[in-house]
C-alpha positions, -999 to 999 in steps of 0.1 A, spaced: 142 341 -704 170 335 -728 204 326 -715 218 360 -726 191 379 -708 196 358 -677 234 366 -678 226 402 -682 202 403 -653 228 384 -631 254 410 -640 230 438 -629 223 420 -597 260 414 -589 270 450 -596 240 465 -577 247 442 -547 285 448 -548 279 486 -545 260 480 -513 287 460 -496 310 472 -469 345 483 -479 360 454 -459 338 428 -478 347 445 -511 384 444 -503 382 407 -492 363 398 -523 388 414 -546 418 400 -527 403 365 -529 398 365 -566 361 373 -567 341 340 -567 306 343 -580 279 316 -583 246 317 -601 217 298 -585 181 293 -596 147 294 -580 114 281 -592 93 313 -591 93 350 -588 78 347 -553 108 325 -542 132 351 -556 114 379 -536 115 358 -505 153 352 -510 158 389 -513 138 397 -482 157 371 -461 190 386 -472 178 421 -465 165 410 -430 199 395 -423 215 428 -433 235 412 -460 246 433 -491 219 425 -516 200 440 -545 168 431 -564 166 437 -602 132 446 -615 128 446 -653 101 468 -667 91 484 -700 108 455 -718 90 434 -744 103 398 -750 75 373 -753 66 351 -736 85 362 -704 84 400 -707 52 420 -716 64 454 -703 50 448 -668 75 450 -639 90 416 -631 117 406 -606 144 389 -627 174 385 -604 187 390 -568 223 396 -560 237 388 -526 273 397 -515 301 400 -516 303 383 -482 319 353 -466 306 319 -478 292 309 -444 270 340 -444 257 332 -479 249 296 -470 223 305 -444 203 323 -471 211 302 -502 210 267 -487 189 244 -508 191 264 -541 204 247 -572 232 259 -595 219 274 -628 228 251 -657 
């Protein structure tokens, strides 16, 4: 997907996840300056696995599924997972889920 589309999907994932966080985590995030990082995975399956690990760990998280959008070659209108948001949460909690993932360049 284009870098603009990726940024848009990351924004959706962040906001959706943010809205699932506890008031304490939201307050700590806002008080700390709101650090965000964007990581990459190699496949939709890996993105789904990441989401399910975060959900199982009861972390604030959200999965973004794009559908009815046409943008060849990546989007043909079929549902596709485009992003997962995790947090806000303390860094040590995130590392257990995101360890080994690379920063998006």
